[in-house]
C-alpha positions in Angstrom: -13.1 13.4 12.4 -9.7 14.5 12.7 -6.9 12.2 15.0 -6.3 14.0 17.4 -9.9 14.3 18.4 -9.2 10.5 18.1 -6.6 10.5 20.7 -8.2 13.0 23.2 -11.2 10.2 23.5 -11.7 7.5 26.0 -11.3 3.8 25.3 -15.3 2.9 25.3 -16.0 6.1 23.8 -14.1 4.8 20.6 -15.5 1.5 21.0 -18.4 3.4 20.4 -17.9 5.4 17.8 -16.3 2.6 15.9 -19.9 0.5 16.7 -21.7 4.3 15.2 -20.3 4.6 12.2 -19.7 0.8 11.2 -23.6 1.0 11.4 -23.7 4.4 9.8 -21.4 3.2 7.3 -23.6 -0.4 7.0 -27.0 2.3 5.7 -25.3 3.9 3.4 -23.6 0.5 1.8 -27.4 -0.9 1.6 -28.4 2.8 0.5 -25.5 2.9 -2.6 -27.2 -0.6 -3.4 -30.9 0.3 -3.8 -29.7 3.2 -5.7 -30.3 5.8 -3.4 -27.2 7.4 -2.3 -26.9 11.3 -2.1 -23.3 11.2 -0.7 -20.2 9.1 -1.9 -17.8 10.1 -1.0 -19.5 9.5 2.9 -18.4 6.2 2.3 -15.1 6.4 2.0 -14.6 9.1 4.9 -16.7 6.8 6.6 -14.1 3.5 6.2 -11.0 6.0 7.2 -12.6 7.2 10.4 -12.8 3.4 11.3 -9.2 3.1 10.0 -8.3 5.9 12.5 -10.5 4.6 16.0 -8.7 0.8 15.2 -5.3 2.2 15.3 -5.2 4.3 18.1 -6.9 1.2 19.8 -4.7 -1.0 18.7 -1.8 1.3 19.9 -3.6 1.5 23.1 -3.2 -2.1 22.8 -0.2 -2.3 22.6 1.4 -0.2 25.1 -1.2 -1.9 27.8 0.4 -5.2 27.5 3.8 -3.7 27.6 3.0 -2.6 30.8 
C-alpha cells in the first residue's frame, strides 16, 4: 500500500484497515511458527503498512490538538 493511498483514506477507514492488517499479521505469524508460511516477505510488508497507517493517524491527531 502506498503512502498516497493511505493519506487519501478517512480516519475510520484507516482504523479498520489497521485492525485488518494486524489480524492478518497475527495469522501469518502463526503460520510461520507452524512452518506453513509460503511468503515470509509478506510479514515485513504488513509491518510497514501498519507503521505507515500509524504515522498518518498520529499526524492527524496532532493536527486536531493544535486546532
